[in-house]
C-alpha distance (Angstrom), angle and dihedral (degrees) to the residues before:
residue distance angle dihedral
M1 . . .
Q2 3.88 . .
N3 3.84 89.5 .
K4 3.80 89.3 50.4
K5 3.78 95.9 48.7
P6 3.85 95.8 79.9
F7 3.77 90.5 47.1
L8 3.85 90.4 51.8
Q9 3.74 90.6 48.4
R10 3.83 92.2 51.6
L11 3.79 88.0 46.7
L12 3.73 92.3 51.5
A13 3.84 90.7 49.8
I14 3.84 89.6 52.1
Y15 3.83 92.8 49.0
I16 3.80 90.9 47.8
A17 3.84 91.9 49.7
F18 3.77 90.1 49.6
F19 3.77 91.5 47.8
I20 3.79 91.9 52.6
A21 3.81 92.7 45.8
L22 3.81 90.9 48.7
T23 3.81 94.2 48.8
A24 3.83 91.1 45.8
G25 3.80 90.2 50.4
L26 3.81 94.0 50.0
A27 3.78 90.2 46.4
L28 3.81 92.8 52.2
E29 3.81 89.5 47.3
F30 3.80 99.2 46.4
L31 3.76 110.5 23.2
P32 3.88 100.2 61.9
G33 3.80 90.6 56.7
F34 3.74 99.0 35.2
N35 3.79 98.3 85.1
R36 3.77 91.1 45.6
G37 3.76 92.4 45.2
Y38 3.82 91.2 48.8
A39 3.81 91.2 50.7
D40 3.86 92.0 48.8
G41 3.72 92.1 45.8
D42 3.84 91.6 49.8
E43 3.70 92.4 50.4
I44 3.90 92.9 48.0
G45 3.82 89.8 48.2
M46 3.82 90.6 51.8
N47 3.81 92.7 47.8
L48 3.85 90.3 45.9
A49 3.89 90.8 53.4
R50 3.84 92.5 43.7
N51 3.86 93.2 51.8
W52 3.73 92.3 43.5
G53 3.78 91.6 50.1
S54 3.75 91.2 49.9
G55 3.89 91.8 55.0
T56 3.81 94.0 -111.6
P57 3.86 105.7 99.1
R58 3.83 114.4 -165.6
L59 3.72 130.6 -174.8
I60 3.80 113.0 -122.1
Y61 3.83 119.5 -178.2
M62 3.76 140.9 163.4
L63 3.81 128.4 -125.2
E64 3.76 106.3 -164.5
N65 3.81 133.4 -166.7
I66 3.76 95.9 9.2
T67 3.79 110.5 -177.0
I68 3.78 114.5 -131.9
D69 3.78 124.3 -154.3
E70 3.78 98.9 -179.7
S71 3.85 129.5 17.0
P72 3.75 135.4 173.0
E73 3.80 115.5 -78.5
N74 3.76 113.2 -101.9
V75 3.77 119.9 -179.1
L76 3.73 116.7 -170.4
A77 3.84 117.9 -149.5
L78 3.75 117.1 -153.8
P79 3.83 112.1 -143.2
E80 3.75 92.8 -159.9
N81 3.86 92.0 50.4
P82 3.79 108.9 29.3
N83 3.84 93.5 175.2
V84 3.77 91.1 65.6
K85 3.88 125.9 76.8
I86 3.71 127.5 -173.0
D87 3.78 120.0 -153.7
T88 3.83 108.9 -160.6
K89 3.80 121.3 -147.3
I90 3.80 117.1 -159.0
R91 3.76 108.8 -147.8
K92 3.90 102.2 162.5
I93 3.76 130.1 28.0
G94 3.77 136.1 175.1
L95 3.82 123.4 -142.6
V96 3.80 132.1 -159.9
V97 3.76 109.5 -159.6
E98 3.82 124.2 -163.2
Q99 3.79 125.5 -171.5
E100 3.74 142.0 153.6
A101 3.83 118.0 -80.7
P102 3.81 108.7 175.7
G103 3.80 115.1 -174.5
T104 3.90 94.1 16.1
S105 3.75 118.7 134.7
I106 3.84 117.6 -121.6
I107 3.86 87.7 -119.7
G108 3.84 90.3 53.8
L109 3.76 90.3 48.2
A110 3.83 91.3 51.1
F111 3.77 95.0 50.7
R112 3.82 89.2 52.7
S113 3.78 95.0 53.2
L114 3.80 91.2 102.8
G115 3.79 112.9 65.0
G116 3.87 92.2 -23.4
S117 3.81 91.4 -85.6
G118 3.74 133.3 95.7
W119 3.71 94.6 -143.3
I120 3.85 89.2 57.9
Y121 3.82 89.8 54.0
I122 3.78 91.4 49.4
S123 3.85 91.6 46.2
V124 3.78 92.5 53.3
M125 3.78 91.9 48.2
L126 3.81 91.3 48.5
T127 3.79 91.9 48.9
L128 3.89 89.2 52.8
L129 3.78 88.9 47.3
A130 3.88 90.4 50.5
Y131 3.85 90.5 51.7
L132 3.77 90.8 50.8
T133 3.83 89.7 48.3
I134 3.82 91.4 52.4
I135 3.84 90.1 53.2
A136 3.82 90.1 48.1
L137 3.86 92.3 49.6
M138 3.82 90.7 48.6
F139 3.81 89.5 52.3
L140 3.89 90.2 49.8
I141 3.85 90.8 50.8
I142 3.80 92.9 49.2
N143 3.78 91.8 48.0
S144 3.88 90.9 48.6
V145 3.82 92.9 50.6
R146 3.88 90.0 48.5
R147 3.84 89.0 52.9
S148 3.80 91.2 48.0
I149 3.85 91.1 54.1
R150 3.79 93.2 43.8
E151 3.72 96.9 46.0
E152 3.90 93.1 35.8
R153 3.80 94.3 -127.9
T154 3.85 133.7 129.5
L155 3.79 122.4 -86.1
D156 3.83 118.2 -78.7
K157 3.85 112.1 -103.9
R158 3.82 88.9 -134.6
N159 3.83 88.2 73.4
V160 3.83 89.8 72.1
W161 3.76 90.2 55.0
Y162 3.86 90.7 46.9
L163 3.74 89.8 51.7
R164 3.87 91.8 47.8
A165 3.80 88.8 49.8
I166 3.87 94.1 48.6
G167 3.86 89.9 50.3
G168 3.86 91.9 47.6
L169 3.72 91.8 47.1
A170 3.79 94.6 48.6
I171 3.84 89.4 53.7
A172 3.83 93.6 42.9
T173 3.75 94.4 48.9
E174 3.78 93.8 50.4
L175 3.74 92.0 49.6
M176 3.85 92.7 47.3
D177 3.85 90.6 46.5
G178 3.83 89.3 49.4
V179 3.89 92.1 50.9
V180 3.91 90.7 47.0
V181 3.81 93.8 50.6
W182 3.83 91.6 44.3
T183 3.77 90.5 51.6
M184 3.78 92.7 49.1
N185 3.75 91.5 48.4
R186 3.76 91.7 51.4
R187 3.77 89.9 50.2
A188 3.74 92.4 49.7
A189 3.79 91.3 48.9
E190 3.78 90.5 56.5
L191 3.83 92.2 49.1
L192 3.85 94.4 46.0
A193 3.82 93.9 43.0
G194 3.77 108.2 133.8
S195 3.83 94.6 19.6
Q196 3.84 126.1 103.2
Y197 3.76 92.6 -95.9
T198 3.80 121.6 91.5
V199 3.78 115.3 -162.3
D200 3.81 124.2 -147.0
T201 3.79 103.7 -122.9
A202 3.86 97.8 176.6
F203 3.74 120.3 120.7
H204 3.85 110.4 -108.6
L205 3.79 130.9 -172.3
S206 3.77 134.2 -179.0
Y207 3.81 97.3 -119.9
S208 3.89 90.0 -172.7
T209 3.84 89.4 64.4
I210 3.80 91.1 49.7
I211 3.81 91.2 47.8
I212 3.86 89.5 50.2
G213 3.79 90.0 51.5
I214 3.83 90.8 50.2
L215 3.82 91.4 49.2
I216 3.80 91.7 50.3
I217 3.84 90.2 52.3
F218 3.80 87.8 47.1
A219 3.78 90.0 52.5
A220 3.76 91.0 49.1
E221 3.81 90.6 54.2
V222 3.84 91.3 49.0
F223 3.81 89.3 52.5
A224 3.81 89.7 49.0
I225 3.73 91.9 52.3
G226 3.81 90.4 48.0
Q227 3.80 91.8 52.5
N228 3.80 92.3 47.9
L229 3.85 90.9 50.4
S230 3.81 89.3 48.0
E231 3.79 92.5 51.2
E232 3.78 92.1 47.2
Q233 3.82 90.9 50.6
K234 3.79 90.8 53.4
L235 3.84 91.4 50.4
T236 3.80 88.2 50.0
I237 3.72 92.4 52.2
């Protein structure tokens, strides 16, 4: 076990570094827009309740992070520096769509407040849950490695399954997020048809995230092989 202790300590350092990087990445992705999203959601909720209470239910939903290919030209003139012109390029926009929805329940309207579709709302919530699950699994792995070092015993076999789950969830969340963004872009393209805005309706994925997920699964399989070889060696001895 003494020979394995430095290896476990290095492994623990790698897991902690990965955990910190993952948490920081999620914070940078979600926190800047959390307050804005909360304010927008609160306003939409109040409007839904008010319209429902008045007997004229209306569907109100958000389309966020819509990718724009072409937008109207907008040149800004600077009064303090007339020799300088700034041509603005709009790459991302957010839309709040409102339309009549007679006969729809308030619960149905609430579940369609993202993208105008209940499945988009559920997909976004599942993606958030998957990210939280990844963080929880990383915490369990770090705690398990710490116990292995402290108690001078081999790694828990459950760590392999935790790593497999993390890799699978990383790939699944990226695919789900790509489908949600693609669906929202297509919906925005229909709404903005005939305007001066052209929406990018191509399907995009972050292949780096998928590659990381594959590498995590590969690492899990390497650990599984190592554990099996270690057990076979013990039986041989």
